Structures are given as C-alpha cells and as structure tokens.
N, C-alpha and C positions, 0 to 999 in steps of 0.2 A: 266662372261659368263660361263654357266654350261658346264662341260665336256661331250662330246657326242661321241667322236671317240676313239676306242681301238680295238686291235686285228689285223688280217691280212687284209690289203687293197691292192688288186692287182692293179698294174698299167697296165691297159688293152691295148692290141693292138687295132689298128683301122682296122677293116675288109675292104678290097677293092675288087671290082669286077676285072675281068680279065684285066691284064696289069696295074692295079692301077688306072683305069680310074675314078672311083667314089667310094663313101662310100657304102658298102654293108649293108644296114639297116637290112635286115632279118638275116644275119650272126651275126650282132652285137646283136640283140635280143636273138639269140640262145646262144651266149657267156654269156650274162647277166643271162639268165635262168640257165646256168650251175653254175654260181657263187652263185645264190640263192639256188640251189639244194645242193651245198657244204657248205651251212650255212656261207658264207662269210659275215661279218658285213658291208662291204663297198667296193667300187671300186673307182679308180681314172682314169679319162679319160684325154687324151691329155697330158700325161707325155712324157718322152723321149721314152719309149717303145711304146707309142701311135703315134709316128712319128709326133709330133705337129708342127715341123718345115716345114712339107710338106703339111699342111692342109690349105685350103683357108678359108676365113672368113665365107663364106656360108656353107662350110662343117662343120666348127666348130659349128655353130649354130645348124645344123642338128644333129650332134653327141650328143651335150649336151641335146637338146630337146628330142631326141629319148630315151636317157638313163634315164633321169629324169622321163619321162612319163611311160617307160616300167618298171622301178623299182617300181614306185608307192608307195614309202615309205617302200618297203620290205628290203632295204639296203641303207646305206648312199651313196651319190654321191658327190665326190670331183672332181674338174676340175682344170687342169693345165692352168693358165692364164698368165704365164710369157712371157715377151717380152723384147728385148733390148731397145725398144723405150717406154718410160714411158706412153705416152698417149694410146698406143695400149694395154699395160698391164691393164691400168685403164678401157679401153673400154671392153676388154674381161672379166674382173672381174665383172663389172657391168652387162654385158649381162648374165653371168653364174648365178648371183644372181637372175636376172629377170626371168630366165628360171626355177628356182626352185632348183638349186644346194644347197647342205647342207653345203658345204665348198669349199675352194680354196687351191691349192698347188702352191706356187709361188717361183721360183728360183729368185735370184737377177739378175739385168741386166747382161747378158752374153757378152762375147767377150771384153768388154771395160776395164775390171779389175777396177770396180768402187771403190772409197774411201768409208769409213764408212758413211761420210756425204751424199754422193750420194746415197748410199743404203737406208739411213734414208729417204731421200727425195722421193725416189721411192715408198717405202712402205707407206709413209705419203699420197702421192697422191692417192694410191689405197684405203687406209682406209678411205679417205674422201668421197668415193663413195659407199662403201659396208659396211654391218654390220654383215655378216656371218663370221664364224671362218676361220682363215687363218693358213695353215701349211707352215711355211717357209721351203724352201728346201736348205739345205747346201750341195752342191756338188762341191768342188773346181776343180774337174777334168773336168767339163763341163762349169762352170761359170767363171773360172779363179780367183775366190776369195773364201777364206776360212773365214767364219763368226765365230769369236770366241764367246765363251759363254757370255762374257761381252756385246757384241753387241746384241746378241739375248735377253739377259735380258733387255737391254735398250729398244729394240723394244717392248717387252712385257709390259714394264712400260708405254711407250708412247701411245701404241695402243691396246685397249682392244680386238680387233679382233685377234691379234697374240697370240695364245695359244698352238700351236703345232709346232713341227719341224720334218722334215725327216732329220736325221743326217747321212750323207754318206761320212764323211771325212776320214773314216778308222781309226780314233783315237777313239777307243771304250771308253776311259776314258771321252771323251767329253759328253757322256750321263749324267754322274753324275755332271759334271761341269755345264751343262745347267740347270739341275734341281736345283742345289745349288745356282747358280748365279741369277736365276729367282725366287728364293724362292718358287719353285713348281708351278709357274704360267704356265710354258711351259711344256707340256707333250711331251715326246720324242718317236718318231717312229723310229725304227732301219732301217737303209738303208744297213747296213752291220753287220755281226757277231751278229745274232739275239739272240742267247742264252746268250752270254756275256752281250749284251745290256740290256736284261731283268733282269739279275742279278744285274745290276747297276741302275735299276729303270725305264727302258723303259716300255711302256704300249701298243705298237703297232709295226707293221712291214709293211713297204711299200716295195712291192716286185713284180717282173715280173713273179714269178713262178705260180701265180694263173691263168695264161693263159693256163697252161697245167697240173698242179697238184694242183688245188684249194682245194681238200680234205686235202692234206698234209699241205698246207699253212694255212688253217683254224685251223687244229688240233695242229700244233706246237705252235701257239699262245695261244690256250686254255690250253695246257699243261704248258706252261711257266707262264701263269697267276696263275696257281695253284702251281707253283714252283716245278713241276715235271720235273726237269732238265735232269735227266738221260734218261727219255723217249723222251724228246724233242731232246736230242743229237742224238738219233737214226735217227730221221727225218733229222736233220741238216747234218748228215754225208752224206746222199744221195743228199741233196740240194747242198752241197759243191762240190761233185763229178760232178753233172750235170753242175754246174756253171763253174767249171774249164775246162770241156770238151768243153762247148760252147765258152768260151773265147779263147781257143786255136784254135778253128776251124773256126773263122770268121774274116775277115780282118778289119771290121769297128765296128759294134755294134751288136753282136750276139743275144742279148736279144730282138731284133726286128725280125731278120730273123728266128732264130731257134724257138722263141716263136710261131711264126705263123706256122711253119712247124710242131711243136709238137702239137699244138692245133688241126691241121688238122688230125694228126696221131691218136689223141684221139677221133676223130669223130666230130670235130667242125671246118670245113674249114673256113678260114678267108682271103684267098688270099695271095699274096706275098707283099714284101715291095716296096716302091717307091724310085727312085734315090735321092741321090747318093749311097744309101746303096746297096751292092751287093745282088741280089736276090738269094733265095734258089735254084731256078731252075737252075741258072747259075753255082752253085757249083758242079753239076754233080755227079759222083760216090762218090767223097769224101764226099759231103754233105749227100747223101743217106746212106752211110756207117756209118757216124757219127750219123745220125738220128736213125738208127737201134740200135746202141749202147746205145744211150740216152733212147730209148724206153725200152730197156732191164732193165736199171736202174730204170725207172719209174714203170715198172711191179713189180720189187722187192720191191720198196718202197710201192706201193699200197697194196701189199700182207702183208706187215708189219703192216699197219695202224689198222686193226681190233684188233690187239693184244696189242695195246697201251692204 
C-alpha cells in the first residue's frame, strides 16, 4: 500500500449549535475551509478532540459525509472509528470507507485493558471489512493499554491496511522502535514532542492545534520535513506554552473546550462542548482571562511565521 499521509493532520473539533443540540454543518464547512487555506494536507474527524464519545450514529454519518464532500479531494480525510465494542468499530470503519474517507484512525478497545491477542482480534475484524489505510492510535492514557513496538510490527505484518501510527505514549524513543521493528512499514505520526519525533524518523503530526493555529501547525511539519530544526523549535516553543496553559486551566480535557473557544476567537465560531466536559461558558472570568493570554501567545506566534 503506497504511502499517502504526511505532515500536519489536525484532529478537528465537532461544531455544535447552541447548547450542543446538533452538529453545526455550516460552521464545520468554514473550519474545513480554514484548513485548506492554511495548506493543511489532511484532517482527522471524530478523534478525542472531536468529542466522538458524545456523537450519535446519525451525527457521525453526517459529519463524515459532510467533510468528505466538502473537502472534495483537496485534503485527505481520516476518521476516528474506535469503539470499545468490536462490532461497532467494524461498522463505523466500513461506513467511513463507504462515505469516501481516505483512511481511519483507530484506538484499541478502551476501558477494558485488552490483551495483545484481544487487540489483534479487534484489528483483524476491522481489516476484514475495510481496505483503506489505518492509523493505529497508541494512547495509553485514554485506552488503558500501551501497545509496544513489537505489537505494532506484528499488526503491520498481519494486516496490510495498518501502515501508520499516532504515537502518543510520551516515550519519544518509541518512534524509532516502531520504524525499526516494522522494518519501515509503519509511518509514525507524532502525538507528542514533534521536533524530537521527526528527528527520530516521524513523518507526520496528529495535533489539536490546527483548530486555532493551522498556519503554524502546517509550517512546523514543512520545516521539520526539510530538517530545519532550529526554525521548527521556534514554533514548538509557542505550542508548548499554549499546551501547558490549556492543561493547567481545564478540569477535564482542555483541548476540546479551549480549542473551541480559540477557534471562535480567531473568527471561526464552533459552539461549546457537550457534557460531561465543562463548558467554556461556565469557566467565567478565569476562562476569559486565560483565553486572552492564549490569544496573546497566538498573536506573537503568527507574527513570527512570515520570518521562518
């Protein structure tokens, strides 16, 4: 299977109407247009930042269909199709392929802490129904299982669809381990520490920052692909500052709440989050003050970009 994906792939938020009642299709299209204008090579819908756990099956189909049709081949579209129940993950994956997705991003079954054999069976069931590329998502902090490089290599040997991984274990050495163990079959997308990951052989970056700094998210990967590490570090410095302030300021998962608030502040309103996540509106003055500080960082970062 030929390599297709590289560079910055933003895990996009799901825009909602007032009170989270329904998917805001027009806001979604505007957000997608911003990605295109920022030269993003691809997007990932219905990842963690997209609040996939709060989305109904009908909304899922609407989001995927809208995204694929609106992108119209201008950028790659990956879809998160993970589920704790294997038949659901299979069904979501087959539907995404049917609707025209270019690839899938799939976390192993979460909550249960599955064994390696159970993980193998899960991906086998999915691969029996789809032929498009799969990006395995290794995030032990949400799935309760850390997939070692040896397991990823085995999955890539057994299933030709598995050719990518989002590596978010916070063990940056894992990037090289996966490449070596899989004999280069698996292309690594950084989920953390993007500069160091590229130095070790990563070719992409799955990130929430494209929701509000898509220009910088695209550029950092372009610089890293050219091995211009010093310039990339200047962008990474701001991304890390933004990341730390968001993590400090939200009780559950700030990259949903603040991603939406920051997108709106940059001119792309996408509504607020659905429960159980704390809404930005309920954060009051603390949230507004933190948003102001974050926007100051973003303005500094965006002023830097033309000089890189």
